[in-house]
C-alpha positions, 0 to 999 in steps of 0.5 A, a space after each residue: 946389432 943382430 950379430 952382437 945380440 946373438 953373440 951376447 945371447 950365445 955368450 950368456 947361454 954358454 956361461 949360464 949355470 946348468 940349473 938355469 938352462 931351459 932344457 936341462 932344468 926339468 930333466 935334472 928336477 925329475 932325475 933328482 925327484 926320481 933319485 929322491 924317491 928311490 932313496 926314500 924307498 930304500 930308506 923305508 925298506 931299510 926301516 922295515 927290515 930294521 923293525 922286522 929284525 927288532 921284532 925277531 930279536 925281541 921274540 927270541 929274547 922273550 922265548 929265551 926268557 921263557 925257557 930260562 924261567 921254565 928251566 928254573 921252575 924245573 930245577 925247583 921242582 926237581 929239588 922238591 922231588 929230591 927232598 921228598 924222596 929223601 924224606 920218604 927213604 928215611 921213613 921207609 928205612 924206619 918202617 923196615 927197622 920197625 917191621 924187623 923188630 916186630 918180626 923178631 918179637 913175634 918170632 920170640 912170642 911164637 916160640 914161647 906160645 909153642 912151648 906153652 901149648 906143648 906144656 899144656 898139651 903134655 899136662 892134658 894128656 889122658 895119662 896126666 889127667 888120670 894121674 891127677 885124678 887118682 892122686 886127688 882121690 887118694 888124698 881125699 876122703 870118700 865125701 869128696 869122691 863125687 866131686 872127684 868123679 865130676 872132675 874125672 868126667 870133665 877131664 874125659 870130655 876135655 880129652 875127647 875134644 882135644 883128640 877131635 881137634 887134633 884129628 881135624 888139624 892133622 887129618 
């Protein structure tokens, strides 16, 4: 029976499934556990890389959104500057027109004033004043001669002051 039992035992071991064999069962478990641990590590690494990628993607999206918003603000600011520039250019051209109009008016008034001064100066020359005094004296009687004398003195004073003024201006 010994031989039959050993054959039977050999036969059972030969046809026994691998996972039930005594020596290989532990090795397969550790190999399986090791493979499982490696796969878990690889999955964890992939998850970390995916999360890192999403973080980078979100950061780029936020940066892109901030750049777009900044660009839109600059466009609005540029538009406001353009509108203000056009408004100021309109005001400037209006002020230039007014200045030219006032310059033309002042030029005309200056010419008129120069003509008046010239006419007044010609009328206040010594000869003109004396002629006016003489004509006034000839047309009046003797009772008014004192009054005419005062006018003549006033004319002389005025003539002296005009001559002094002329000397200061020209001299």
